[in-house]
C-alpha positions as CSV (number, residue, x, y, z in Angstrom):
1,M,-13.5,-11.1,-37.6
2,T,-13.7,-10.0,-33.9
3,V,-14.3,-6.4,-33.4
4,T,-12.0,-5.0,-29.9
5,A,-11.7,-1.8,-30.9
6,E,-13.4,1.3,-29.5
7,R,-16.8,2.5,-31.3
8,P,-15.9,5.7,-32.8
9,A,-16.7,9.1,-30.7
10,T,-20.1,10.6,-32.3
11,P,-19.8,14.1,-33.2
12,D,-22.3,16.1,-31.1
13,W,-24.0,17.5,-33.5
14,V,-25.8,14.4,-34.7
15,A,-27.6,14.3,-31.3
16,T,-28.5,17.9,-31.4
17,D,-29.8,18.1,-34.9
18,F,-31.2,14.3,-35.4
19,L,-34.9,13.6,-34.8
20,T,-35.8,17.3,-34.3
21,P,-39.0,19.4,-35.5
22,A,-36.6,20.8,-38.2
23,F,-35.4,17.5,-38.8
24,F,-38.6,15.8,-39.6
25,A,-39.8,18.7,-41.4
26,D,-36.6,19.0,-43.9
27,P,-34.1,15.8,-43.1
28,Y,-31.7,16.8,-46.2
29,P,-29.4,18.8,-44.2
30,F,-28.6,16.8,-41.5
31,Y,-28.0,13.6,-44.3
32,D,-26.1,16.1,-46.2
33,R,-24.0,16.5,-43.2
34,L,-23.6,13.1,-42.1
35,L,-22.2,12.2,-45.8
36,A,-19.7,15.0,-45.6
37,E,-18.8,14.5,-41.6
38,A,-20.0,11.1,-40.4
39,P,-21.0,8.5,-43.0
40,V,-21.3,5.3,-40.6
41,V,-21.8,7.2,-37.0
42,W,-23.7,5.3,-34.2
43,S,-26.6,7.3,-32.6
44,E,-27.1,7.0,-29.1
45,Q,-30.6,8.1,-29.0
46,I,-31.7,5.4,-31.0
47,G,-28.9,2.9,-29.9
48,A,-27.5,2.1,-34.0
49,W,-25.8,2.9,-36.7
50,L,-26.6,5.2,-39.1
51,V,-24.8,4.4,-42.6
52,S,-25.1,6.7,-45.1
53,P,-23.0,6.9,-48.7
54,F,-25.2,5.3,-51.9
55,D,-22.8,2.8,-52.1
56,E,-22.6,1.1,-48.5
57,V,-26.1,1.5,-48.5
58,G,-26.7,-0.6,-52.0
59,V,-24.1,-3.2,-50.2
60,G,-25.2,-3.6,-46.9
61,L,-29.1,-4.4,-48.2
62,S,-27.9,-6.9,-50.4
63,D,-25.6,-8.6,-48.0
64,L,-27.2,-11.5,-47.1
65,R,-25.0,-11.8,-44.2
66,L,-27.3,-9.5,-42.3
67,S,-30.1,-10.5,-40.6
68,S,-33.8,-8.5,-41.3
69,G,-35.0,-11.5,-39.3
70,A,-33.5,-10.2,-36.0
71,R,-35.0,-6.8,-36.5
72,I,-38.1,-6.9,-34.9
73,P,-36.8,-8.8,-31.4
74,T,-34.2,-6.0,-31.3
75,L,-36.6,-2.9,-32.1
76,A,-38.9,-4.5,-29.1
77,T,-36.1,-4.4,-26.6
78,T,-36.9,-0.7,-26.1
79,L,-40.9,-1.5,-24.7
80,S,-41.3,-2.3,-21.3
81,P,-41.7,-5.9,-20.6
82,A,-45.1,-5.6,-19.7
83,A,-46.1,-4.3,-22.7
84,R,-43.7,-6.8,-24.7
85,E,-46.0,-9.0,-22.7
86,R,-49.4,-7.7,-23.3
87,N,-48.6,-6.8,-26.9
88,A,-47.1,-9.8,-27.8
89,E,-50.0,-11.3,-30.6
90,A,-48.7,-8.0,-32.4
91,I,-44.7,-8.3,-32.1
92,A,-45.4,-12.1,-33.5
93,C,-47.8,-10.7,-36.8
94,M,-44.7,-8.8,-37.5
95,A,-42.2,-11.4,-37.0
96,R,-44.3,-13.4,-39.5
97,M,-44.3,-10.3,-41.8
98,M,-42.4,-11.3,-45.2
99,S,-39.8,-7.9,-44.6
100,F,-38.8,-9.4,-41.7
101,R,-37.6,-12.7,-42.5
102,D,-34.5,-14.3,-43.1
103,A,-33.5,-17.1,-46.1
104,P,-35.2,-19.9,-46.2
105,D,-37.7,-18.3,-44.7
106,H,-37.8,-15.2,-46.8
107,T,-37.3,-17.2,-49.9
108,R,-40.1,-19.4,-49.2
109,L,-42.5,-16.8,-48.8
110,R,-41.3,-14.6,-51.0
111,R,-41.8,-17.4,-53.5
112,L,-45.6,-18.2,-52.3
113,V,-46.5,-14.8,-52.7
114,S,-45.1,-13.9,-56.1
115,R,-47.5,-16.7,-57.2
116,A,-50.2,-14.4,-56.2
117,F,-49.0,-10.8,-57.1
118,T,-48.0,-11.4,-60.2
119,A,-47.0,-9.1,-63.0
120,R,-50.4,-9.8,-64.9
121,R,-52.0,-9.0,-62.1
122,V,-50.3,-5.2,-61.6
123,A,-50.4,-4.6,-65.0
124,G,-53.5,-5.5,-65.6
125,L,-54.7,-2.7,-63.2
126,S,-53.8,0.3,-65.0
127,D,-56.8,0.9,-66.6
128,E,-58.6,1.1,-63.3
129,I,-55.9,2.8,-61.7
130,E,-56.6,5.6,-64.6
131,A,-60.2,5.4,-63.5
132,I,-59.9,6.0,-60.0
133,V,-57.2,8.5,-61.0
134,A,-59.9,10.1,-63.0
135,R,-62.4,10.3,-60.4
136,L,-60.7,11.8,-57.6
137,V,-59.2,14.5,-59.4
138,A,-62.7,15.6,-60.6
139,A,-64.0,15.8,-57.3
140,F,-61.2,18.7,-56.5
141,P,-62.8,21.7,-55.6
142,V,-62.3,25.5,-57.3
143,G,-61.2,28.1,-55.7
144,Q,-61.1,27.1,-52.1
145,P,-57.8,24.8,-50.4
146,F,-58.4,21.2,-49.6
147,D,-55.7,18.6,-48.3
148,L,-54.3,16.6,-51.1
149,R,-53.2,14.1,-49.0
150,T,-56.9,13.2,-47.8
151,A,-58.3,13.9,-51.7
152,F,-56.0,12.1,-53.2
153,A,-52.5,10.4,-52.3
154,F,-54.2,8.5,-49.7
155,P,-57.3,7.4,-51.1
156,L,-55.9,6.3,-54.7
157,P,-53.4,3.5,-53.1
158,A,-55.6,2.3,-50.8
159,M,-58.2,1.9,-53.4
160,V,-55.5,0.1,-55.8
161,I,-54.9,-2.4,-52.8
162,C,-58.4,-2.9,-51.3
163,R,-59.5,-3.6,-55.1
164,M,-56.2,-6.0,-55.5
165,L,-57.5,-8.2,-52.5
166,G,-60.7,-8.0,-52.8
167,I,-62.0,-5.4,-50.2
168,D,-64.9,-3.4,-50.4
169,E,-63.8,0.5,-50.2
170,V,-66.3,1.1,-47.4
171,H,-63.8,-0.4,-45.3
172,L,-60.7,2.3,-46.1
173,A,-61.2,4.2,-42.8
174,S,-60.7,1.0,-40.9
175,V,-57.5,-0.5,-43.0
176,R,-56.3,3.1,-43.4
177,R,-56.4,3.1,-39.2
178,W,-55.2,-0.2,-38.9
179,S,-52.1,0.9,-41.3
180,E,-51.4,4.0,-39.5
181,A,-51.3,2.3,-36.3
182,V,-48.5,-0.2,-37.6
183,V,-46.5,1.9,-39.3
184,T,-46.2,4.3,-36.5
185,L,-45.1,1.4,-34.7
186,L,-42.6,-0.1,-37.0
187,S,-41.4,3.4,-38.6
188,S,-41.1,5.5,-35.3
189,A,-37.3,6.2,-34.5
190,T,-38.2,3.4,-31.3
191,M,-41.0,1.6,-30.2
192,T,-42.9,2.9,-27.6
193,D,-45.2,1.2,-25.6
194,A,-47.8,3.5,-26.6
195,A,-47.6,2.3,-30.0
196,A,-47.4,-0.9,-29.2
197,D,-50.8,-1.2,-27.3
198,A,-52.1,0.6,-30.4
199,A,-50.9,-1.8,-33.1
200,Q,-52.1,-4.7,-30.8
201,A,-55.8,-3.4,-31.3
202,A,-55.0,-3.1,-34.8
203,V,-53.9,-6.1,-35.6
204,L,-56.5,-8.5,-33.9
205,E,-58.8,-6.2,-35.6
206,A,-57.5,-6.6,-38.7
207,D,-56.6,-10.3,-38.3
208,A,-60.6,-10.4,-37.4
209,F,-61.9,-9.5,-40.4
210,I,-58.7,-10.9,-42.7
211,A,-59.9,-14.5,-40.8
212,Q,-63.4,-13.9,-42.0
213,A,-62.5,-13.0,-45.3
214,L,-60.5,-16.1,-45.8
215,T,-63.8,-17.9,-44.6
216,E,-65.6,-16.4,-47.4
217,R,-63.2,-17.0,-50.3
218,A,-62.6,-20.4,-49.0
219,K,-66.9,-21.0,-49.9
220,S,-66.8,-18.7,-53.2
221,P,-63.3,-18.0,-54.5
222,R,-63.0,-14.8,-56.4
223,D,-60.6,-13.5,-58.9
224,D,-58.7,-11.1,-56.1
225,L,-55.0,-11.1,-54.5
226,L,-56.9,-12.7,-51.1
227,T,-58.0,-16.0,-53.0
228,A,-54.8,-15.8,-54.8
229,L,-52.7,-15.7,-51.4
230,A,-55.3,-18.7,-49.7
231,Q,-54.6,-20.8,-53.2
232,A,-50.9,-20.2,-53.4
233,R,-49.1,-23.4,-54.0
234,D,-45.5,-24.2,-54.4
235,D,-44.8,-28.4,-54.4
236,G,-46.9,-28.3,-52.7
237,D,-46.4,-25.6,-49.7
238,A,-49.1,-23.3,-49.0
239,L,-49.3,-20.0,-46.8
240,T,-50.8,-20.6,-43.3
241,G,-53.8,-18.6,-41.8
242,D,-51.4,-16.4,-39.9
243,E,-48.7,-16.0,-42.8
244,I,-51.8,-14.5,-45.0
245,T,-52.9,-12.4,-42.1
246,A,-48.8,-11.3,-41.7
247,M,-49.0,-10.8,-45.7
248,V,-52.1,-8.2,-45.7
249,I,-51.5,-6.2,-43.2
250,L,-47.8,-5.8,-44.7
251,L,-49.6,-5.0,-47.9
252,F,-51.7,-2.3,-46.1
253,F,-49.2,-0.3,-45.2
254,A,-46.2,-1.2,-47.7
255,G,-49.4,-1.6,-50.2
256,F,-50.0,2.0,-49.9
257,E,-48.6,4.0,-47.1
258,T,-44.9,4.3,-49.5
259,T,-46.7,5.1,-52.4
260,E,-48.9,7.7,-50.4
261,G,-45.8,9.6,-49.9
262,L,-43.9,9.2,-53.1
263,I,-47.0,11.0,-54.9
264,G,-47.3,13.1,-51.9
265,N,-43.7,14.0,-52.2
266,G,-44.1,14.1,-56.4
267,A,-46.5,16.7,-56.3
268,R,-44.3,19.3,-54.0
269,V,-41.8,18.8,-56.9
270,L,-44.5,19.8,-59.5
271,M,-45.9,23.0,-57.4
272,S,-42.0,23.9,-56.9
273,H,-40.8,23.0,-60.6
274,P,-43.5,24.6,-62.8
275,H,-40.7,24.2,-65.8
276,L,-41.0,20.1,-64.7
277,R,-44.6,20.3,-64.4
278,R,-45.2,21.6,-67.9
279,A,-42.9,19.1,-69.8
280,L,-44.8,16.8,-67.9
281,A,-48.2,17.5,-68.9
282,D,-46.5,17.9,-72.6
283,D,-45.1,14.5,-73.1
284,P,-46.6,12.1,-70.5
285,A,-43.6,9.7,-71.7
286,R,-41.8,11.8,-68.8
287,A,-43.5,10.4,-65.8
288,E,-40.8,7.5,-65.7
289,P,-37.9,9.2,-64.9
290,F,-40.1,12.0,-63.3
291,V,-40.8,9.4,-60.9
292,E,-37.1,7.8,-60.8
293,E,-35.6,11.1,-59.8
294,V,-38.5,11.2,-57.0
295,L,-37.2,7.8,-55.8
296,R,-33.9,9.3,-55.4
297,W,-34.3,13.2,-54.4
298,D,-37.2,12.8,-52.2
299,P,-38.3,8.9,-51.6
300,S,-40.9,7.9,-49.3
301,I,-38.7,5.3,-47.5
302,H,-35.9,6.5,-45.9
303,R,-34.5,3.8,-44.2
304,Q,-34.0,0.1,-44.3
305,S,-32.5,-1.8,-40.6
306,R,-30.5,-4.5,-40.4
307,V,-29.0,-6.5,-37.2
308,S,-25.1,-8.0,-37.6
309,P,-25.5,-11.5,-36.3
310,V,-21.3,-11.0,-36.3
311,D,-18.8,-8.6,-35.8
312,T,-18.1,-6.7,-39.1
313,V,-16.6,-3.7,-40.8
314,I,-18.6,-1.2,-42.9
315,A,-16.9,1.9,-44.6
316,G,-13.7,0.6,-42.3
317,T,-16.1,1.2,-39.4
318,P,-16.2,-1.5,-36.9
319,I,-19.6,-2.8,-35.9
320,R,-20.4,-5.6,-33.1
321,A,-22.6,-8.2,-33.3
322,G,-26.1,-7.5,-32.7
323,E,-25.8,-3.9,-33.0
324,P,-28.6,-2.5,-35.2
325,I,-27.9,-1.1,-38.6
326,L,-30.1,1.3,-40.4
327,F,-29.5,2.2,-44.2
328,M,-30.8,5.6,-44.7
329,I,-31.5,5.3,-48.2
330,G,-32.8,9.3,-48.0
331,A,-29.5,10.5,-47.3
332,A,-27.6,8.0,-49.7
333,G,-29.6,9.5,-53.1
334,R,-28.0,12.3,-51.9
335,D,-24.6,11.5,-52.1
336,P,-22.4,13.4,-54.0
337,R,-19.8,10.3,-54.4
338,R,-23.0,9.4,-56.9
339,F,-24.6,12.3,-57.9
340,T,-23.5,15.4,-59.8
341,D,-25.4,18.1,-57.9
342,P,-27.1,15.6,-55.5
343,G,-29.2,18.5,-54.5
344,V,-30.7,19.2,-57.9
345,F,-34.5,17.3,-58.7
346,N,-33.4,16.5,-62.3
347,P,-35.4,13.6,-64.1
348,D,-33.1,14.1,-67.3
349,R,-29.9,13.7,-65.0
350,A,-27.2,10.9,-66.6
351,D,-26.2,9.4,-63.5
352,A,-29.8,8.3,-62.4
353,G,-30.2,5.8,-59.8
354,N,-32.3,5.2,-56.6
355,V,-32.3,2.7,-53.9
356,G,-35.8,4.2,-53.2
357,F,-37.6,0.3,-53.0
358,G,-34.7,-1.3,-51.5
359,H,-31.9,-3.6,-52.9
360,G,-31.0,-7.4,-53.2
361,A,-33.5,-10.1,-51.9
362,H,-35.7,-7.7,-49.8
363,F,-36.2,-5.4,-53.2
364,C,-40.1,-4.3,-52.5
365,L,-42.3,-6.8,-54.6
366,G,-44.9,-3.8,-54.7
367,A,-42.4,-1.6,-56.5
368,P,-43.6,-2.0,-60.2
369,L,-47.3,-1.5,-58.2
370,A,-45.9,1.9,-56.7
371,R,-44.2,3.0,-59.8
372,L,-47.3,2.5,-62.0
373,E,-49.5,4.2,-59.4
374,S,-47.4,7.3,-59.2
375,R,-47.0,7.9,-63.0
376,I,-50.6,7.9,-63.4
377,A,-51.4,10.2,-60.7
378,L,-48.1,12.6,-61.1
379,R,-49.0,13.2,-64.9
380,A,-52.4,13.9,-64.3
381,L,-51.4,16.2,-61.8
382,A,-49.5,17.4,-64.6
383,Q,-52.2,18.1,-66.8
384,L,-54.5,20.0,-64.2
385,P,-56.2,22.7,-66.3
386,T,-55.1,24.9,-63.9
387,P,-52.2,23.9,-62.4
388,L,-52.1,23.0,-57.9
389,A,-50.6,25.8,-55.8
390,P,-49.8,25.5,-52.2
391,A,-52.7,26.6,-49.9
392,G,-50.8,26.4,-46.8
393,P,-47.6,24.8,-45.0
394,V,-46.9,21.1,-45.7
395,A,-47.0,18.9,-42.5
396,Y,-44.8,15.8,-41.9
397,G,-45.2,12.9,-38.9
398,A,-42.0,12.3,-37.3
399,L,-41.3,9.3,-38.6
400,L,-37.7,8.0,-39.2
401,A,-38.6,5.3,-41.9
402,V,-41.3,6.9,-44.0
403,R,-41.6,10.5,-45.6
404,K,-45.0,11.4,-46.5
405,P,-46.8,14.4,-45.8
406,E,-49.5,14.1,-42.8
407,A,-51.0,17.8,-44.3
408,M,-50.9,19.0,-47.7
409,P,-53.1,21.7,-48.1
410,V,-53.6,22.7,-51.8
411,I,-55.4,25.3,-54.1
412,I,-57.1,25.3,-58.0
413,P,-57.6,29.0,-58.2
414,A,-60.6,29.9,-60.0
């Protein structure tokens, strides 16, 4: 089809209420208004469509006609020509990531990575995750404020993914720095030259580290994910060195940035809903529906993007070829067309469901691991002899794609 109609007018409030400090602190009032008044709307601020209803988000994320591979080149158009040139290595690395590839490249990469990132490998981590959680929780101070992100929400998933890859914990600070540089570039509303420069430095540093690790694995293979990625084969096909580097960097931020947010957002629920904390403490089996409800009510991933290579229509709204589309996962979980009382956190809801890990061919490969870590972590927090309490306001960063506490002051009362 060919779109000839004029783009529908964007309500003024979309510009005035979007990407403000109030939005990043609590985006849900804005999402509620999107769902009610502008379910598919153009944002001039970021040059993209915002699609909010649950059904349209699920269908859009599953629509193989929409391109993931065009996302990085499209996002990079906001950079200056000089920034694109000097940061070409970082842009190319991100374009090689599985999340930003279309079939058949995506299919090939996912098949090869799946041979290394197996369900058996994830399930076998349960005891290790329990041990890490117990060690971190035992170190919580009593009677004095501490940052739950620094003490728990970040180190748990970071330690887990590093152990999976076979990376020593002494490198956690470097991994965190690399991850935050990449996630800032990819998850902000728009790419900036400064963020691209930081990501370039991180990618070059990470690339050198991973290349050295792969050289060591070639000489002395280990029972770790890095060795498994290097050895993954399918009918003679294998990941190239550049593809392994891109995959490992993807794992650095997808493997723990999102889980960090899920744990932090879930911990806020435990502190604000004492009856749910007590119920989870009394019945550990409730951890599964609790985490699923966090994925609906306050997920760590708030949008995924696509680009339509042809003119199309979403919910009656014409969209031109080449225009970016943001599927607003954070808004979709609050859609009153899909959920009864969507603003109420209810792990026992009869209409449970979420798109917190995406949908379709690009459904998050690490979802089982993130769910396992979050269930164990939140269950442990619920079972603390003295419950956590807030010790100050929670601070969220200005990321559009990822919602996670940047600082979360808490206290265990003496």
